[in-house]
A tleap script that builds the chain and sets N, CA, C and O, in Angstrom:
source leaprc.protein.ff14SB
mol = sequence {
  NMET ARG ILE GLY GLU LEU ALA LYS ARG ALA
  GLY THR SER THR ARG THR LEU ARG TYR TYR
  GLU SER ARG GLY LEU LEU PRO ALA ARG ARG
  SER VAL ASN GLY TYR ARG VAL TYR GLY ASP
  ASP ASP LEU ARG LEU VAL GLU GLN ILE ARG
  THR LEU GLN ASP PHE GLY PHE GLY LEU GLU
  GLU THR ARG PRO PHE VAL GLU CYS LEU ARG
  ALA GLY HIE PRO SER GLY ASP SER CYS PRO
  ALA SER LEU GLU VAL TYR ARG ASP LYS LEU
  ALA GLU LEU ASP ALA LEU LEU ASP ARG LEU
  ARG GLU VAL ARG ALA GLN VAL SER ALA ARG
  LEU ALA GLN ALA GLU ALA GLN ALA PRO PRO
  GLU PRO GLU PRO ARG CYS GLN LEU ARG CGLY
}
set mol.1.N position { 11.461 -14.238 -5.960 }
set mol.1.CA position { 10.352 -14.583 -6.837 }
set mol.1.C position { 10.190 -13.479 -7.872 }
set mol.1.O position { 10.550 -12.326 -7.635 }
set mol.2.N position { 9.647 -13.849 -9.009 }
set mol.2.CA position { 9.408 -12.869 -10.066 }
set mol.2.C position { 8.007 -12.280 -9.922 }
set mol.2.O position { 7.214 -12.730 -9.096 }
set mol.3.N position { 7.719 -11.283 -10.726 }
set mol.3.CA position { 6.494 -10.505 -10.574 }
set mol.3.C position { 5.229 -11.357 -10.704 }
set mol.3.O position { 4.256 -11.136 -9.984 }
set mol.4.N position { 5.239 -12.318 -11.612 }
set mol.4.CA position { 4.065 -13.172 -11.784 }
set mol.4.C position { 3.765 -13.998 -10.541 }
set mol.4.O position { 2.608 -14.146 -10.147 }
set mol.5.N position { 4.803 -14.527 -9.933 }
set mol.5.CA position { 4.608 -15.320 -8.716 }
set mol.5.C position { 4.138 -14.438 -7.569 }
set mol.5.O position { 3.250 -14.823 -6.808 }
set mol.6.N position { 4.731 -13.256 -7.442 }
set mol.6.CA position { 4.298 -12.331 -6.394 }
set mol.6.C position { 2.826 -11.972 -6.588 }
set mol.6.O position { 2.053 -11.963 -5.631 }
set mol.7.N position { 2.448 -11.679 -7.816 }
set mol.7.CA position { 1.050 -11.330 -8.098 }
set mol.7.C position { 0.132 -12.479 -7.706 }
set mol.7.O position { -0.906 -12.260 -7.082 }
set mol.8.N position { 0.500 -13.679 -8.060 }
set mol.8.CA position { -0.324 -14.846 -7.740 }
set mol.8.C position { -0.428 -15.038 -6.235 }
set mol.8.O position { -1.523 -15.249 -5.713 }
set mol.9.N position { 0.688 -14.969 -5.540 }
set mol.9.CA position { 0.691 -15.183 -4.090 }
set mol.9.C position { -0.050 -14.075 -3.352 }
set mol.9.O position { -0.648 -14.320 -2.304 }
set mol.10.N position { -0.015 -12.868 -3.884 }
set mol.10.CA position { -0.681 -11.727 -3.241 }
set mol.10.C position { -2.134 -11.585 -3.676 }
set mol.10.O position { -2.878 -10.793 -3.098 }
set mol.11.N position { -2.540 -12.338 -4.680 }
set mol.11.CA position { -3.921 -12.249 -5.160 }
set mol.11.C position { -4.198 -10.971 -5.917 }
set mol.11.O position { -5.270 -10.381 -5.786 }
set mol.12.N position { -3.242 -10.546 -6.702 }
set mol.12.CA position { -3.409 -9.325 -7.481 }
set mol.12.C position { -2.838 -9.538 -8.881 }
set mol.12.O position { -2.518 -10.666 -9.256 }
set mol.13.N position { -2.713 -8.490 -9.631 }
set mol.13.CA position { -2.195 -8.610 -10.996 }
set mol.13.C position { -0.791 -8.013 -11.098 }
set mol.13.O position { -0.375 -7.217 -10.256 }
set mol.14.N position { -0.085 -8.408 -12.132 }
set mol.14.CA position { 1.239 -7.828 -12.366 }
set mol.14.C position { 1.116 -6.339 -12.681 }
set mol.14.O position { 1.994 -5.549 -12.334 }
set mol.15.N position { 0.038 -5.968 -13.329 }
set mol.15.CA position { -0.189 -4.549 -13.648 }
set mol.15.C position { -0.304 -3.723 -12.359 }
set mol.15.O position { 0.251 -2.629 -12.262 }
set mol.16.N position { -1.020 -4.253 -11.386 }
set mol.16.CA position { -1.157 -3.569 -10.099 }
set mol.16.C position { 0.198 -3.433 -9.419 }
set mol.16.O position { 0.518 -2.380 -8.867 }
set mol.17.N position { 0.985 -4.488 -9.459 }
set mol.17.CA position { 2.308 -4.435 -8.835 }
set mol.17.C position { 3.196 -3.396 -9.506 }
set mol.17.O position { 3.939 -2.679 -8.835 }
set mol.18.N position { 3.120 -3.316 -10.822 }
set mol.18.CA position { 3.897 -2.306 -11.524 }
set mol.18.C position { 3.415 -0.893 -11.149 }
set mol.18.O position { 4.209 0.043 -11.056 }
set mol.19.N position { 2.126 -0.766 -10.941 }
set mol.19.CA position { 1.583 0.526 -10.515 }
set mol.19.C position { 2.103 0.878 -9.116 }
set mol.19.O position { 2.516 2.014 -8.881 }
set mol.20.N position { 2.086 -0.070 -8.201 }
set mol.20.CA position { 2.631 0.164 -6.865 }
set mol.20.C position { 4.097 0.592 -6.965 }
set mol.20.O position { 4.552 1.486 -6.252 }
set mol.21.N position { 4.810 -0.060 -7.853 }
set mol.21.CA position { 6.222 0.281 -8.065 }
set mol.21.C position { 6.346 1.720 -8.571 }
set mol.21.O position { 7.198 2.470 -8.094 }
set mol.22.N position { 5.510 2.109 -9.526 }
set mol.22.CA position { 5.579 3.462 -10.086 }
set mol.22.C position { 5.236 4.520 -9.042 }
set mol.22.O position { 5.689 5.661 -9.139 }
set mol.23.N position { 4.440 4.146 -8.047 }
set mol.23.CA position { 4.053 5.063 -6.976 }
set mol.23.C position { 5.056 5.065 -5.821 }
set mol.23.O position { 4.894 5.798 -4.845 }
set mol.24.N position { 6.088 4.239 -5.946 }
set mol.24.CA position { 7.120 4.195 -4.916 }
set mol.24.C position { 6.769 3.364 -3.700 }
set mol.24.O position { 7.435 3.456 -2.669 }
set mol.25.N position { 5.728 2.553 -3.811 }
set mol.25.CA position { 5.316 1.717 -2.681 }
set mol.25.C position { 5.985 0.350 -2.674 }
set mol.25.O position { 6.147 -0.260 -1.617 }
set mol.26.N position { 6.361 -0.119 -3.816 }
set mol.26.CA position { 6.973 -1.437 -3.942 }
set mol.26.C position { 8.336 -1.270 -4.597 }
set mol.26.O position { 8.430 -0.805 -5.733 }
set mol.27.N position { 9.392 -1.647 -3.882 }
set mol.27.CA position { 10.724 -1.458 -4.467 }
set mol.27.C position { 10.944 -2.370 -5.669 }
set mol.27.O position { 10.448 -3.496 -5.715 }
set mol.28.N position { 11.674 -1.877 -6.610 }
set mol.28.CA position { 11.972 -2.661 -7.813 }
set mol.28.C position { 13.433 -3.060 -7.794 }
set mol.28.O position { 14.319 -2.224 -7.967 }
set mol.29.N position { 13.675 -4.326 -7.586 }
set mol.29.CA position { 15.031 -4.856 -7.714 }
set mol.29.C position { 15.056 -5.679 -8.982 }
set mol.29.O position { 14.082 -6.354 -9.316 }
set mol.30.N position { 16.145 -5.622 -9.671 }
set mol.30.CA position { 16.245 -6.321 -10.955 }
set mol.30.C position { 17.331 -7.386 -10.889 }
set mol.30.O position { 18.384 -7.196 -10.280 }
set mol.31.N position { 17.047 -8.495 -11.524 }
set mol.31.CA position { 18.058 -9.539 -11.655 }
set mol.31.C position { 19.009 -9.140 -12.790 }
set mol.31.O position { 18.804 -8.121 -13.450 }
set mol.32.N position { 20.012 -9.923 -13.002 }
set mol.32.CA position { 20.998 -9.648 -14.050 }
set mol.32.C position { 20.330 -9.566 -15.418 }
set mol.32.O position { 20.719 -8.756 -16.258 }
set mol.33.N position { 19.328 -10.406 -15.635 }
set mol.33.CA position { 18.656 -10.410 -16.934 }
set mol.33.C position { 17.527 -9.367 -17.025 }
set mol.33.O position { 16.803 -9.327 -18.019 }
set mol.34.N position { 17.377 -8.523 -15.986 }
set mol.34.CA position { 16.415 -7.425 -16.044 }
set mol.34.C position { 15.040 -7.725 -15.473 }
set mol.34.O position { 14.185 -6.840 -15.438 }
set mol.35.N position { 14.806 -8.959 -15.024 }
set mol.35.CA position { 13.514 -9.293 -14.437 }
set mol.35.C position { 13.379 -8.678 -13.045 }
set mol.35.O position { 14.350 -8.584 -12.294 }
set mol.36.N position { 12.170 -8.267 -12.722 }
set mol.36.CA position { 11.908 -7.797 -11.370 }
set mol.36.C position { 12.015 -9.004 -10.429 }
set mol.36.O position { 11.547 -10.099 -10.741 }
set mol.37.N position { 12.639 -8.774 -9.279 }
set mol.37.CA position { 12.816 -9.838 -8.296 }
set mol.37.C position { 12.278 -9.350 -6.956 }
set mol.37.O position { 12.577 -8.237 -6.522 }
set mol.38.N position { 11.484 -10.194 -6.309 }
set mol.38.CA position { 10.855 -9.833 -5.047 }
set mol.38.C position { 11.115 -10.905 -4.001 }
set mol.38.O position { 11.409 -12.057 -4.323 }
set mol.39.N position { 11.002 -10.501 -2.741 }
set mol.39.CA position { 11.157 -11.422 -1.631 }
set mol.39.C position { 9.892 -11.472 -0.790 }
set mol.39.O position { 8.884 -10.845 -1.116 }
set mol.40.N position { 9.964 -12.224 0.290 }
set mol.40.CA position { 8.811 -12.351 1.187 }
set mol.40.C position { 8.432 -11.019 1.825 }
set mol.40.O position { 7.258 -10.783 2.109 }
set mol.41.N position { 9.415 -10.146 2.053 }
set mol.41.CA position { 9.110 -8.821 2.601 }
set mol.41.C position { 8.229 -8.027 1.638 }
set mol.41.O position { 7.341 -7.288 2.064 }
set mol.42.N position { 8.479 -8.185 0.343 }
set mol.42.CA position { 7.655 -7.503 -0.657 }
set mol.42.C position { 6.232 -8.057 -0.651 }
set mol.42.O position { 5.270 -7.313 -0.838 }
set mol.43.N position { 6.106 -9.348 -0.439 }
set mol.43.CA position { 4.775 -9.949 -0.329 }
set mol.43.C position { 4.035 -9.352 0.865 }
set mol.43.O position { 2.845 -9.055 0.763 }
set mol.44.N position { 4.715 -9.174 1.983 }
set mol.44.CA position { 4.095 -8.551 3.158 }
set mol.44.C position { 3.649 -7.127 2.846 }
set mol.44.O position { 2.578 -6.706 3.283 }
set mol.45.N position { 4.459 -6.382 2.093 }
set mol.45.CA position { 4.085 -5.024 1.710 }
set mol.45.C position { 2.796 -5.013 0.891 }
set mol.45.O position { 1.875 -4.243 1.163 }
set mol.46.N position { 2.755 -5.881 -0.112 }
set mol.46.CA position { 1.584 -5.933 -0.990 }
set mol.46.C position { 0.352 -6.379 -0.204 }
set mol.46.O position { -0.736 -5.837 -0.396 }
set mol.47.N position { 0.518 -7.359 0.673 }
set mol.47.CA position { -0.616 -7.814 1.486 }
set mol.47.C position { -1.120 -6.691 2.384 }
set mol.47.O position { -2.327 -6.536 2.565 }
set mol.48.N position { -0.196 -5.900 2.952 }
set mol.48.CA position { -0.583 -4.766 3.792 }
set mol.48.C position { -1.375 -3.747 2.971 }
set mol.48.O position { -2.421 -3.270 3.412 }
set mol.49.N position { -0.882 -3.417 1.790 }
set mol.49.CA position { -1.566 -2.459 0.921 }
set mol.49.C position { -2.963 -2.962 0.575 }
set mol.49.O position { -3.940 -2.220 0.681 }
set mol.50.N position { -3.054 -4.209 0.165 }
set mol.50.CA position { -4.339 -4.766 -0.261 }
set mol.50.C position { -5.337 -4.821 0.896 }
set mol.50.O position { -6.516 -4.521 0.711 }
set mol.51.N position { -4.875 -5.200 2.075 }
set mol.51.CA position { -5.763 -5.253 3.244 }
set mol.51.C position { -6.311 -3.872 3.555 }
set mol.51.O position { -7.511 -3.712 3.783 }
set mol.52.N position { -5.445 -2.881 3.566 }
set mol.52.CA position { -5.892 -1.517 3.854 }
set mol.52.C position { -6.851 -1.012 2.784 }
set mol.52.O position { -7.839 -0.347 3.099 }
set mol.53.N position { -6.569 -1.321 1.536 }
set mol.53.CA position { -7.484 -0.897 0.472 }
set mol.53.C position { -8.838 -1.599 0.604 }
set mol.53.O position { -9.877 -1.005 0.315 }
set mol.54.N position { -8.827 -2.844 1.035 }
set mol.54.CA position { -10.096 -3.550 1.280 }
set mol.54.C position { -10.903 -2.855 2.376 }
set mol.54.O position { -12.133 -2.896 2.370 }
set mol.55.N position { -10.197 -2.211 3.325 }
set mol.55.CA position { -10.855 -1.471 4.405 }
set mol.55.C position { -11.305 -0.089 3.963 }
set mol.55.O position { -11.956 0.622 4.729 }
set mol.56.N position { -10.966 0.307 2.727 }
set mol.56.CA position { -11.383 1.606 2.224 }
set mol.56.C position { -10.314 2.679 2.244 }
set mol.56.O position { -10.607 3.845 1.982 }
set mol.57.N position { -9.083 2.308 2.549 }
set mol.57.CA position { -7.993 3.275 2.538 }
set mol.57.C position { -7.571 3.534 1.098 }
set mol.57.O position { -7.542 2.619 0.274 }
set mol.58.N position { -7.248 4.776 0.806 }
set mol.58.CA position { -6.714 5.120 -0.499 }
set mol.58.C position { -5.263 4.664 -0.582 }
set mol.58.O position { -4.619 4.421 0.439 }
set mol.59.N position { -4.761 4.553 -1.791 }
set mol.59.CA position { -3.405 4.057 -1.978 }
set mol.59.C position { -2.386 4.917 -1.240 }
set mol.59.O position { -1.472 4.381 -0.612 }
set mol.60.N position { -2.523 6.229 -1.302 }
set mol.60.CA position { -1.567 7.101 -0.606 }
set mol.60.C position { -1.652 6.922 0.897 }
set mol.60.O position { -0.651 7.077 1.597 }
set mol.61.N position { -2.830 6.599 1.403 }
set mol.61.CA position { -2.977 6.385 2.845 }
set mol.61.C position { -2.218 5.150 3.320 }
set mol.61.O position { -1.953 5.014 4.514 }
set mol.62.N position { -1.864 4.252 2.408 }
set mol.62.CA position { -1.123 3.051 2.795 }
set mol.62.C position { 0.368 3.316 2.959 }
set mol.62.O position { 1.086 2.503 3.542 }
set mol.63.N position { 0.829 4.438 2.451 }
set mol.63.CA position { 2.272 4.727 2.452 }
set mol.63.C position { 2.920 4.634 3.841 }
set mol.63.O position { 3.969 4.002 3.960 }
set mol.64.N position { 2.342 5.235 4.905 }
set mol.64.CA position { 2.994 5.117 6.213 }
set mol.64.C position { 3.133 3.668 6.692 }
set mol.64.O position { 4.100 3.326 7.373 }
set mol.65.N position { 2.175 2.830 6.336 }
set mol.65.CA position { 2.230 1.426 6.733 }
set mol.65.C position { 3.358 0.705 5.991 }
set mol.65.O position { 4.092 -0.098 6.566 }
set mol.66.N position { 3.471 1.013 4.712 }
set mol.66.CA position { 4.544 0.425 3.896 }
set mol.66.C position { 5.904 0.882 4.426 }
set mol.66.O position { 6.823 0.077 4.573 }
set mol.67.N position { 6.021 2.167 4.707 }
set mol.67.CA position { 7.289 2.690 5.225 }
set mol.67.C position { 7.634 2.074 6.575 }
set mol.67.O position { 8.805 1.838 6.873 }
set mol.68.N position { 6.627 1.817 7.379 }
set mol.68.CA position { 6.835 1.183 8.678 }
set mol.68.C position { 7.392 -0.230 8.493 }
set mol.68.O position { 8.334 -0.624 9.180 }
set mol.69.N position { 6.813 -0.983 7.572 }
set mol.69.CA position { 7.319 -2.327 7.287 }
set mol.69.C position { 8.746 -2.256 6.730 }
set mol.69.O position { 9.611 -3.041 7.120 }
set mol.70.N position { 8.977 -1.328 5.834 }
set mol.70.CA position { 10.311 -1.183 5.249 }
set mol.70.C position { 11.361 -0.826 6.295 }
set mol.70.O position { 12.536 -1.166 6.154 }
set mol.71.N position { 10.922 -0.137 7.346 }
set mol.71.CA position { 11.846 0.253 8.413 }
set mol.71.C position { 12.188 -0.927 9.318 }
set mol.71.O position { 12.993 -0.794 10.239 }
set mol.72.N position { 11.579 -2.073 9.055 }
set mol.72.CA position { 11.911 -3.265 9.815 }
set mol.72.C position { 10.957 -3.611 10.938 }
set mol.72.O position { 11.211 -4.541 11.703 }
set mol.73.N position { 9.874 -2.885 11.048 }
set mol.73.CA position { 8.895 -3.197 12.083 }
set mol.73.C position { 8.125 -4.462 11.698 }
set mol.73.O position { 7.871 -4.696 10.517 }
set mol.74.N position { 7.758 -5.268 12.677 }
set mol.74.CA position { 7.075 -6.524 12.366 }
set mol.74.C position { 5.670 -6.311 11.802 }
set mol.74.O position { 5.118 -7.189 11.140 }
set mol.75.N position { 5.104 -5.145 12.071 }
set mol.75.CA position { 3.754 -4.839 11.602 }
set mol.75.C position { 3.755 -3.434 11.024 }
set mol.75.O position { 4.413 -2.534 11.547 }
set mol.76.N position { 3.015 -3.255 9.949 }
set mol.76.CA position { 2.951 -1.951 9.303 }
set mol.76.C position { 2.155 -0.933 10.079 }
set mol.76.O position { 2.210 0.260 9.784 }
set mol.77.N position { 1.414 -1.392 11.072 }
set mol.77.CA position { 0.599 -0.437 11.812 }
set mol.77.C position { 1.158 -0.146 13.207 }
set mol.77.O position { 0.424 0.308 14.085 }
set mol.78.N position { 2.431 -0.401 13.413 }
set mol.78.CA position { 3.030 -0.165 14.725 }
set mol.78.C position { 3.808 1.144 14.816 }
set mol.78.O position { 4.420 1.415 15.848 }
set mol.79.N position { 3.801 1.946 13.785 }
set mol.79.CA position { 4.531 3.223 13.778 }
set mol.79.C position { 3.576 4.392 14.039 }
set mol.79.O position { 2.392 4.307 13.713 }
set mol.80.N position { 4.079 5.472 14.619 }
set mol.80.CA position { 3.225 6.632 14.897 }
set mol.80.C position { 2.480 7.166 13.668 }
set mol.80.O position { 1.311 7.537 13.775 }
set mol.81.N position { 3.131 7.210 12.518 }
set mol.81.CA position { 2.464 7.728 11.311 }
set mol.81.C position { 1.302 6.820 10.903 }
set mol.81.O position { 0.270 7.304 10.439 }
set mol.82.N position { 1.464 5.521 11.073 }
set mol.82.CA position { 0.390 4.575 10.751 }
set mol.82.C position { -0.788 4.760 11.701 }
set mol.82.O position { -1.946 4.754 11.285 }
set mol.83.N position { -0.475 4.924 12.975 }
set mol.83.CA position { -1.532 5.137 13.970 }
set mol.83.C position { -2.312 6.406 13.663 }
set mol.83.O position { -3.528 6.454 13.844 }
set mol.84.N position { -1.607 7.436 13.198 }
set mol.84.CA position { -2.276 8.691 12.840 }
set mol.84.C position { -3.220 8.493 11.651 }
set mol.84.O position { -4.308 9.068 11.618 }
set mol.85.N position { -2.808 7.686 10.686 }
set mol.85.CA position { -3.673 7.396 9.537 }
set mol.85.C position { -4.921 6.654 10.015 }
set mol.85.O position { -6.027 6.938 9.556 }
set mol.86.N position { -4.745 5.708 10.933 }
set mol.86.CA position { -5.908 5.011 11.508 }
set mol.86.C position { -6.853 6.016 12.179 }
set mol.86.O position { -8.066 5.974 11.969 }
set mol.87.N position { -6.287 6.915 12.984 }
set mol.87.CA position { -7.124 7.913 13.665 }
set mol.87.C position { -7.880 8.787 12.656 }
set mol.87.O position { -9.071 9.053 12.816 }
set mol.88.N position { -7.168 9.226 11.621 }
set mol.88.CA position { -7.804 10.050 10.590 }
set mol.88.C position { -8.933 9.292 9.891 }
set mol.88.O position { -10.002 9.846 9.638 }
set mol.89.N position { -8.681 8.018 9.582 }
set mol.89.CA position { -9.697 7.215 8.895 }
set mol.89.C position { -10.919 7.026 9.793 }
set mol.89.O position { -12.052 7.103 9.317 }
set mol.90.N position { -10.699 6.779 11.090 }
set mol.90.CA position { -11.831 6.633 12.008 }
set mol.90.C position { -12.639 7.927 12.100 }
set mol.90.O position { -13.868 7.890 12.139 }
set mol.91.N position { -11.957 9.062 12.135 }
set mol.91.CA position { -12.656 10.351 12.163 }
set mol.91.C position { -13.472 10.544 10.885 }
set mol.91.O position { -14.605 11.023 10.927 }
set mol.92.N position { -12.890 10.170 9.766 }
set mol.92.CA position { -13.592 10.263 8.474 }
set mol.92.C position { -14.826 9.354 8.474 }
set mol.92.O position { -15.902 9.763 8.038 }
set mol.93.N position { -14.667 8.136 8.960 }
set mol.93.CA position { -15.796 7.199 9.005 }
set mol.93.C position { -16.884 7.683 9.959 }
set mol.93.O position { -18.072 7.564 9.659 }
set mol.94.N position { -16.482 8.227 11.104 }
set mol.94.CA position { -17.465 8.771 12.043 }
set mol.94.C position { -18.261 9.906 11.412 }
set mol.94.O position { -19.476 9.993 11.594 }
set mol.95.N position { -17.585 10.771 10.675 }
set mol.95.CA position { -18.278 11.875 9.997 }
set mol.95.C position { -19.249 11.343 8.946 }
set mol.95.O position { -20.358 11.856 8.798 }
set mol.96.N position { -18.825 10.313 8.221 }
set mol.96.CA position { -19.721 9.706 7.228 }
set mol.96.C position { -20.934 9.072 7.885 }
set mol.96.O position { -22.055 9.204 7.394 }
set mol.97.N position { -20.707 8.387 8.994 }
set mol.97.CA position { -21.828 7.769 9.711 }
set mol.97.C position { -22.798 8.832 10.227 }
set mol.97.O position { -24.014 8.660 10.142 }
set mol.98.N position { -22.260 9.929 10.762 }
set mol.98.CA position { -23.120 11.023 11.218 }
set mol.98.C position { -23.947 11.573 10.059 }
set mol.98.O position { -25.146 11.809 10.204 }
set mol.99.N position { -23.316 11.773 8.932 }
set mol.99.CA position { -24.021 12.294 7.758 }
set mol.99.C position { -25.086 11.311 7.284 }
set mol.99.O position { -26.188 11.717 6.916 }
set mol.100.N position { -24.763 10.030 7.291 }
set mol.100.CA position { -25.744 9.022 6.891 }
set mol.100.C position { -26.936 9.009 7.847 }
set mol.100.O position { -28.077 8.852 7.412 }
set mol.101.N position { -26.677 9.173 9.146 }
set mol.101.CA position { -27.780 9.229 10.111 }
set mol.101.C position { -28.684 10.433 9.827 }
set mol.101.O position { -29.909 10.329 9.900 }
set mol.102.N position { -28.067 11.577 9.502 }
set mol.102.CA position { -28.840 12.777 9.172 }
set mol.102.C position { -29.703 12.543 7.937 }
set mol.102.O position { -30.890 12.869 7.936 }
set mol.103.N position { -29.123 11.989 6.906 }
set mol.103.CA position { -29.850 11.736 5.664 }
set mol.103.C position { -30.971 10.740 5.921 }
set mol.103.O position { -32.084 10.908 5.423 }
set mol.104.N position { -30.677 9.702 6.698 }
set mol.104.CA position { -31.704 8.705 7.016 }
set mol.104.C position { -32.878 9.351 7.748 }
set mol.104.O position { -34.032 9.049 7.444 }
set mol.105.N position { -32.604 10.226 8.699 }
set mol.105.CA position { -33.660 10.911 9.440 }
set mol.105.C position { -34.493 11.779 8.507 }
set mol.105.O position { -35.716 11.833 8.637 }
set mol.106.N position { -33.838 12.460 7.563 }
set mol.106.CA position { -34.556 13.301 6.604 }
set mol.106.C position { -35.443 12.455 5.692 }
set mol.106.O position { -36.593 12.809 5.435 }
set mol.107.N position { -34.912 11.352 5.213 }
set mol.107.CA position { -35.697 10.478 4.337 }
set mol.107.C position { -36.863 9.879 5.112 }
set mol.107.O position { -37.973 9.785 4.587 }
set mol.108.N position { -36.624 9.479 6.344 }
set mol.108.CA position { -37.694 8.924 7.170 }
set mol.108.C position { -38.801 9.947 7.401 }
set mol.108.O position { -39.983 9.611 7.334 }
set mol.109.N position { -38.420 11.198 7.673 }
set mol.109.CA position { -39.411 12.265 7.879 }
set mol.109.C position { -40.201 12.517 6.603 }
set mol.109.O position { -41.418 12.700 6.653 }
set mol.110.N position { -39.527 12.527 5.468 }
set mol.110.CA position { -40.223 12.734 4.184 }
set mol.110.C position { -41.195 11.591 3.898 }
set mol.110.O position { -42.300 11.819 3.405 }
set mol.111.N position { -40.781 10.369 4.207 }
set mol.111.CA position { -41.658 9.224 4.006 }
set mol.111.C position { -42.894 9.348 4.889 }
set mol.111.O position { -44.014 9.141 4.422 }
set mol.112.N position { -42.700 9.682 6.146 }
set mol.112.CA position { -43.842 9.832 7.061 }
set mol.112.C position { -44.789 10.923 6.571 }
set mol.112.O position { -46.009 10.764 6.623 }
set mol.113.N position { -44.226 12.023 6.100 }
set mol.113.CA position { -45.034 13.126 5.583 }
set mol.113.C position { -45.801 12.687 4.335 }
set mol.113.O position { -46.990 12.976 4.198 }
set mol.114.N position { -45.134 12.005 3.449 }
set mol.114.CA position { -45.772 11.551 2.211 }
set mol.114.C position { -46.870 10.536 2.506 }
set mol.114.O position { -47.931 10.576 1.882 }
set mol.115.N position { -46.633 9.641 3.433 }
set mol.115.CA position { -47.655 8.637 3.782 }
set mol.115.C position { -48.872 9.300 4.417 }
set mol.115.O position { -50.003 8.869 4.192 }
set mol.116.N position { -48.644 10.349 5.212 }
set mol.116.CA position { -49.754 11.054 5.855 }
set mol.116.C position { -50.607 11.799 4.833 }
set mol.116.O position { -51.810 11.965 5.034 }
set mol.117.N position { -49.996 12.249 3.741 }
set mol.117.CA position { -50.709 13.025 2.728 }
set mol.117.C position { -51.262 12.165 1.599 }
set mol.117.O position { -52.069 12.630 0.794 }
set mol.118.N position { -50.835 10.937 1.543 }
set mol.118.CA position { -51.259 10.075 0.436 }
set mol.118.C position { -52.713 9.663 0.632 }
set mol.118.O position { -53.151 9.395 1.751 }
set mol.119.N position { -53.451 9.616 -0.470 }
set mol.119.CA position { -54.839 9.149 -0.343 }
set mol.119.C position { -54.842 7.674 0.050 }
set mol.119.O position { -53.925 6.928 -0.294 }
set mol.120.N position { -55.868 7.268 0.763 }
set mol.120.CA position { -55.911 5.860 1.168 }
set mol.120.C position { -56.021 4.957 -0.071 }
set mol.120.O position { -56.629 5.322 -1.078 }
set mol.121.N position { -55.440 3.820 0.034 }
set mol.121.CA position { -55.509 2.875 -1.074 }
set mol.121.C position { -56.904 2.264 -1.112 }
set mol.121.O position { -57.483 1.959 -0.070 }
set mol.122.N position { -57.440 2.089 -2.311 }
set mol.122.CA position { -58.780 1.506 -2.402 }
set mol.122.C position { -58.767 0.064 -1.901 }
set mol.122.O position { -57.777 -0.660 -2.008 }
set mol.123.N position { -59.915 -0.311 -1.353 }
set mol.123.CA position { -60.069 -1.698 -0.884 }
set mol.123.C position { -60.089 -2.614 -2.097 }
set mol.123.O position { -60.732 -2.310 -3.102 }
set mol.124.N position { -59.397 -3.714 -2.003 }
set mol.124.CA position { -59.471 -4.654 -3.144 }
set mol.124.C position { -60.880 -5.235 -3.242 }
set mol.124.O position { -61.498 -5.597 -2.241 }
set mol.125.N position { -61.353 -5.310 -4.450 }
set mol.125.CA position { -62.692 -5.877 -4.662 }
set mol.125.C position { -62.556 -7.351 -4.952 }
set mol.125.O position { -61.676 -7.800 -5.687 }
set mol.126.N position { -63.443 -8.066 -4.359 }
set mol.126.CA position { -63.452 -9.510 -4.571 }
set mol.126.C position { -64.266 -9.797 -5.830 }
set mol.126.O position { -65.409 -9.353 -5.944 }
set mol.127.N position { -63.704 -10.511 -6.744 }
set mol.127.CA position { -64.401 -10.835 -7.979 }
set mol.127.C position { -64.764 -12.313 -7.953 }
set mol.127.O position { -63.932 -13.185 -7.700 }
set mol.128.N position { -66.001 -12.549 -8.216 }
set mol.128.CA position { -66.473 -13.938 -8.278 }
set mol.128.C position { -66.246 -14.471 -9.675 }
set mol.128.O position { -66.480 -13.797 -10.679 }
set mol.129.N position { -65.803 -15.651 -9.698 }
set mol.129.CA position { -65.617 -16.290 -11.005 }
set mol.129.C position { -66.807 -17.200 -11.261 }
set mol.129.O position { -67.280 -17.931 -10.391 }
set mol.130.N position { -67.215 -17.121 -12.375 }
set mol.130.CA position { -68.398 -17.917 -12.594 }
set mol.130.C position { -68.322 -18.661 -13.794 }
set mol.130.O position { -69.254 -19.393 -14.126 }
savepdb mol mol.pdb
quit
C-alpha cells in the first residue's frame, strides 16, 4: 500500500507517517517509481505507536515496542525493553498521582481556611412586589 492508504487505514496523516520515517520508527521502502510502499506489518507498527501515544507515551518511548514488532514478535509489548518502558511509565504516573494528591490536599486546606475566615454571606432579603 502507498502512504495515503496507510495513513487512512491507521487514522493518521501522511505528514505524521513521514515524521515517523524521519525518526527511524517506520521503514521506508520505495517502489521502482519512487513511491513509499508499506505492508500490513507497517500498519501494525503505526497502530502500536498511535495506541501508546494515546496512553501518554512520548514518541521515543514507543521505540522499544516498534523494535519488538520489527524483530518478529507478535506483540510490541512482549520484549524486555518494552516491559521496562511500561514499568517506567507506571512509576512516572504513580509519582504524578502522588503529586496531584498533595496539591489537592493543599488546595482543600486553603479552601477550608478561606471559608473559615470569610465573612458570612448576608441573608437574602425578600422584596414584595406591589
